[in-house]
N, C-alpha and C positions, 0 to 999 in steps of 0.2 A: 162106492167104497163103503164098507161096513163101519158101524160106530166103533166096533172092536179094533179094526185096523187103524181108524183115526186116532183112537186113544193110544194105541201102541206107538204110532208115529210121533205123537206129541210127547209121550213119555221118553222116547229115544231122543227127541229134540232137546228136552229139558236136561237129560243126562249129558248130551254133547255140549250144551251151553255151559253147564256146570264145570265140565272139564276145561273148557276154553277160559272161563272166568278164573279158574285156579291158575292156569298158565299166565294169564294177564297179571294176576296178583304177584306171582313169582317173578315175572319179568320186572315189574315196577319195584319190587323189593330189592332186586339185584341191579337196578339201574346204574349204580356207582361201583359195582363189583368189577375189579379188573379182570379182563379176559372172559367175561361172561357174554355169550352170544344169545340173542333173542330166540326163545323157543316158541314154536307154533304147532298147533294141532293139525294133522292131516285128515281131511274129511272126504268121504266118498258116498255119493248118493246110492241108495239101495233100491233096486227095481226087480220086479218079477213079472214076466209076460207083459211088459210095458206099463205096469202099475207100480207107482212109488210106494216104497215100504219104509221110508225114513232115511236116516243117515248113519253111516258107520264112521266112528272116530278112531283113526289109527294112532300109532305111537307118535309122541311129540318129536319134532325134528328141529334142527337149527339152521339158520341162514348164515352160512360162512363161505367166503371166497378163499379157498385154500391157497391160491396163488398169491393173493394179497397178504394173507396171513404169514406165508413163508417169507415174503419180503420184509414184513415187519419183524419177524424173528431174527433175520439176518442183521437188520438195522439195530436191533437191541444189542446184539453182540458187538457191533462197531462202537456204539455209544458207551457201553460198559467198559470196553477196552480203553477207550480214550479217557474216560472218567478216572480209571485206576491210574493211568499214566500221569494225567494232569495232577492228581493229588500228590504223587511222589515228586514230580518236578517242581510243584509249587513249594514243597518243603525244602527242596534244594535252593530254589530262588531265595527263600527266607534266610537260609544259612549263608548264601553268598553276599547278602546285603544289597542295598541300592547303590548303583554306581555314583560315585561322588559324595556319598554320605560319610566317608571316612572309615567304614568298616569292610568294604569290599577289597578284594585281593589287590587290584591295581593301586588303590588308595593307600593300603598298608605298605606296599612296596615304595610308593612315592614318599611316604613319611620317613622311611629308612633313608632314602636318597637325600631328603631335606636335612635329616640329622647329620649325615656325612658332610653335606655342604656347609652346614654351620660349624662343624668341627674343623673344617679346612681353614677357617679363619681364626680358630682358637684351639689349635691341636693339643696344647698343654692343659686345657681346662678339663679337670676330672668330671665336672658336672656334665659337660657336653659328651665326654667319653661314655659316661653312664647312660646318657640319653640315647646314644647310638645303640648300646646294648639293649636298652628297654624297647626301642623301636624294632630291633631285630626280634626280640622276644614276642612282641605283639604280632608281628608278621607270622612267625612260626606257629603261634597259637591260632591265628586265623586259618592257616593251612591245616593244622590238626583238627580244628572244629569242622572245617568243610569235609575233610576226610571222614570224620565221625558221622556227619550227616549222610554221606554216601553209604557208609556201612549200615547205618540204621535203616535207611530206606531199602537197602538190599535185603537185610534180614527180615524186614516187614514183608517184602514181596515173597520171600521163601515161606514165612509163616502163613501168609494169606493163601499161598498155593496149596499148602497142606489142608487148610480149612476148606478151600474151594473144591478140592478133589473129594473130601468127605461129603460135601453138599451135593456134588455131582453124582456120587454113587447113590445117596439117599433118594435123590430126585429121579434118577433112572429107575430105581426100584419102585417108586410110587407110580411112575408111568407104566411100568410092566404090570403092576397089580391092577391099575384102572383098566388097562387094555384087555387083560384077562376077563374082567367083568363085562366089558363092552362086547367082546366077542361072544360071550355066553348069552347075553341078553339079546343081542342082534340076531343070533341064531334062533332064539325063541320068539322072534317077532315083537319084542318089547322095546320100549323107548330107552335110548342110551344118551339122550341129550344132556342130562345132568352130569353124567360121568364124563362125557366129552368136554363139557365146560371145565370140570375139575382137571382133566388131563391137559387142556389148553393152558391152564394156569401153571401147571408143572412144566410144560414146554417153555413157557415164558421164563420161568426161573432158570431152566437149563440154558436158554439162549443168552442169559446174562453171564454165563460161565464160559461158554465156547461158541464159536461160529457153527450153528447147528443146521443140519439138513434133515427134513422130515418127509417121509414117503408114506402116504396113507394107503392102506390095503382095503380091498373090497369087503373083507370080513370084519372091518372095524379096527384092525390092528394098525400099528405104526412101526416103520423101520427107521431107526435113528443112526446118523453118522455125522462125523465132523467134516468140515470143509476140506480137511487134509486127507479124507478118505477112510478114516477109522470107523469101523462099524461098532456101535455101542451095544452092549449086551442087555437088551431090554427085558428079556424073560429069564434071566439068570442062567442061561446056557453055559456061561463062562464065568470066571472069577471077576470080581469087581476091579476097577482101576485102583492102583496102589502107589503110594509114595511114602517117604518118611521125612521127619523133621531133621534139620541140620543147623548147627551153629556155624555161620559163614565167617570166613576171614578173607583178607585181601588176596591171598594166594589160591583160594578155592575157585574152581571153575567146572562147568559142565560142557561135554561129558569127560569123565576120566579124572577130574580134579577134586574129588571129594564131595561133589554136589549130586544128590540123588536125582534120578529121572522119574518119570511116571510110567508105570508098567501095566500091562494087561496080559494075564496068563504068562507072566514072566518075561514078556517081550517089551522092550522099551518103545513107548509110543509117544514120547514127549514132543517130538517134532510134528506129530500129526494132530496135536491139539493147538489150535490157533484161535485168535479172536476172544472176545469176552474177557472176564476177569482173570481166567487162567492164562490166556494168551498174553495179557498185559503183564502178569506176574513173571512169566517166563522171559519176556522181552526185557523187563526192568532188571531181573536177576542176572541174566546171562549176557546182556548186551549193553543196554543204556547206562546202568550204574557202574558196571566194571570199566566201561570206556571212560566215563567221567573220572573214576578213580585213577585209571592209567594216565590220563591227561594231567591230573594233579601230581601223581608220583613223578612224572616226567619234569614238571615244573620244579618240584622240590629238589630233585636230583641235579637239575641244571642250575638252580640257584646255588646250591651248596658247592657244586663243582667249579662254577665260574669264580666265585670268591676264593675258593681254595687254589685255583690255578694262578691267581694274582699274588698269593702269599699270605692270605688271611683266611684261616679256617674259622669263619664266623658261624657257619651252620654245620651240624653234624647229627649223628645218631646219639643216643644216650651214652655210648662209650667214647665219644669224641671222634669217631671215624666217619669218613664220607664214603658211602657205598660206591664202588667202582662201576663203570659201564662196561660195554663190550661183551656182555654175556649172550647166551643163546637160550631162549629168545632174548631180545635186546634189553628187556627190563628184568630179567631173571634175578639179577643181583640187588634190585631195589624195589621190588613189588611191595607196596604198602609203606614205602618210606615216608610218605606224606603224613602218616599217622604218628610217626616217631621223630620227625625232624625237630630240632630244637637249637637253641644257641649253644655253641660249643662250651662244655663245662669249664674249659680252661679260660675262655674269654670272660665268662660270667665271673669267675674268681678274680680275674685281672683285666678290667675294662681298658686299661692302657694299651692292650694289644691291638685294639681297633685303630690306634695310631701307629703302632710300631710294626704290626704284622706278626704272624705266627710261624711262617715257613719260608725257608730260602728257596728260590726258584732258579734253576740253572739257566732257563731260557732256551728257546728253539725257534727255528725259522717259521714254523707253522703254528706255534703255540704262543704263550705269554713270553714276554721279555724277561731277562734275568732280574732277580730282586734279592736283596739282602735285608733282613729285618733290622730295625733300629735297636741296637743293644741297650741294655739297662742304663748304661752311662752315656747313651747317645743324646743328641740335641732334643730339647723339649719341644722345639718347633718343627720336628720332623713331619713332612707332609707327603712324602713319596707314596706311602701306602694308601692314604686317603685319596690321592690323585688317581692312583691305579684303579681304586674301586669306582670312583665317579666316572672315569673315562673309559675303562675297559670292562670291569666286572658287571657294571650296569649298562654298558654300551653295546654297540653292534660289532665292535672289533675286539679281538683278544690282544692285539697290539697294533700299533699304527700300520695301516695297510693290509692287515690280516683279518678277515672276517671271522666272527665267532662260529664255531662248529654248530650246525643246525641241530636242534633237538629232534628226537625221534617222534614221528607221527604215524608210522606203520609198524606192524609186528609187535604191537603193544600187549600188555597183560601177561599173566603167568603162563599162558600157552601160546602167546604170540599171534593171536587171531584177530586182535582188535586194532582199530585205526581211528585216529582223530580226523574230524571232517574239515581240516584246514591245513594250510602249509605253515609250518612253524616260523614265526618272525625271528629276527636275529637278537633283538634285545629282550631282556627279562620283562621290562615294562610292557612291551608290545605283546609278548607271549602271554602274560597274565591277562591283558585286555582281550586278546583274541580268544583265549580259552574260556573266559567268563562269558563273553559275548556269544560264542557258539552254543554254550549250554543254555543261556538265557533264550536264545533264538529257538532252540528245541522246545523249550517250555511254551514260548509264545505261539509257535506254529501248532503245537498240540492243542492249546486253548482255542485257537482260531478254528481249527478243524473240528474240535468238539462242538463249538457253537453251530457250525454248518451242519454236522451230522445230527445234532439234536433237532434242528429245524426240519430235516428230512424225516426223522423219526416221528415228530409231531404230525407232520403231514400224512404219513402212512397210518398213524393211529387214528387220525380224524377220518380218513377214508374208510378204514376198517370199522370204526364205530358207526359211521353213517350207514354202512351196509349191513352190519350184523349186530350192532349195539342196540340198546333199548332207548327208544324215544318216548318219554313219559307222556307227551301230548298225544302221540299216536296210540299208545296203549289205552289212554283214557277215552279217546274217541271210539276205539274198538270195544271198550267196556260198555259204553253207552249203547252201541249197536247190539251187543250181546244181551244187555238188559232188556232192550226192546224185543229181541227174539225170545227171551225167556218169558216176557209178558205175553207175547202172542201165543206161544205154546201153552202157557198156563190157561189162557182164555179158551183155547181149543179143548183142553182137558175139562175145563168147567162146563163147556157146551156139551161135550160128550157125556159127562156125568149127569147133566140135566136131562139129556135125551134118554139115558138109561133109567133115570128116575121116572120120567114120563111113561116110558114103556112099562115099567113095573106097576105104575098107577093104573094104566089101561088094562093090564092083565088082571089086577085085583078087582 
């Protein structure tokens, strides 16, 4: 081998080592960068007629298991979905109060019952009459507050959805831009590793928003779709996804009830977007929170109706009326009643009515028995109304031997598509306890599932990191090897230079 060839090989070796050292430095610098995959240089030995001519360094590539990466992206969507749901449900838990602490719905109803029990022994005591009215007011305020909590979380879900769709569009555009550059560089035989790492970070962001499917193409492009089968417009061949903001109310629903969907090219694709924060927002907005509101509306209407049926209109809307049932859908006449239920203005103005009653009842075989209110000149010790409240309005029977009509648990909500996950108990106390317990269980199960799915997510992330992430110890060991190779090539060059110098001396 000639000295010239030796020098050329050593020079090429130094260049190759320099490029690898640059990659090692970049890897170490990005050791803690999320979604960064280790980059390596591809080297090919050069030969001609069996004689070594050095090394060729190709474009930098990445070590990524696309199957494992796809599983990690899907798991990100699962965790993001559960995190968004948990946040909303924990806010509802806080509004419901801790069972037994006196602020939860069953406790507030129990305080009203206790106030009536005390009044039974002192029916003429105006202080005790006022205490009953105060307990009823505290109960209705608790119902109002809980209804407001549902409404707030539902509005937050709607607002979060609008923001998430905007982020979705921006992220898809970034992926399309990066993919265009990757396709161009790959076609020219250049490294696309840095751009692919940037695109992976964008894919991670996208997987927090929806349950994502990624199909890698041979030319470096990616095809994106939702788990519901919706193809996402990566390269701007179609319009972006679109939705609009809305101020929600109890009677609003999707579809067709004043709540906007998500469209693509004018086509509603809302149901094709599942998982992630978008899927969670849709579930909270259209199912979880409306169902909770419908359950509370049912409780409020049942509470007002059962007292009214016994001859005491203690609870009403602000006009003093009790919304009737029997509509189509079943709650059509009292959707959102929980937000407006209050102590009847007439009773607030005259607390003595909790002893005397407000309404005459004709009585029926299937409903309450007959009742005549205590007239203004009637006995101060009148207890018939109080007894009817304690025995029947708060009990399991509407009159002796006749069970209370069951509250609705199906066909709920403004469009009649919602259902409560329980069979309605007969008494108001059991109904309140069952409703609160069901909603608390939903929150508890969501938290438990989140913990499980986060453990799976951590396991996938660890496996992905072990395969494609940067191990600083490995990189440092590789750097030492490269430094030794650099030194060896440098010595070869020094030797070649010395030989050239000796040849020049001999010629002179």
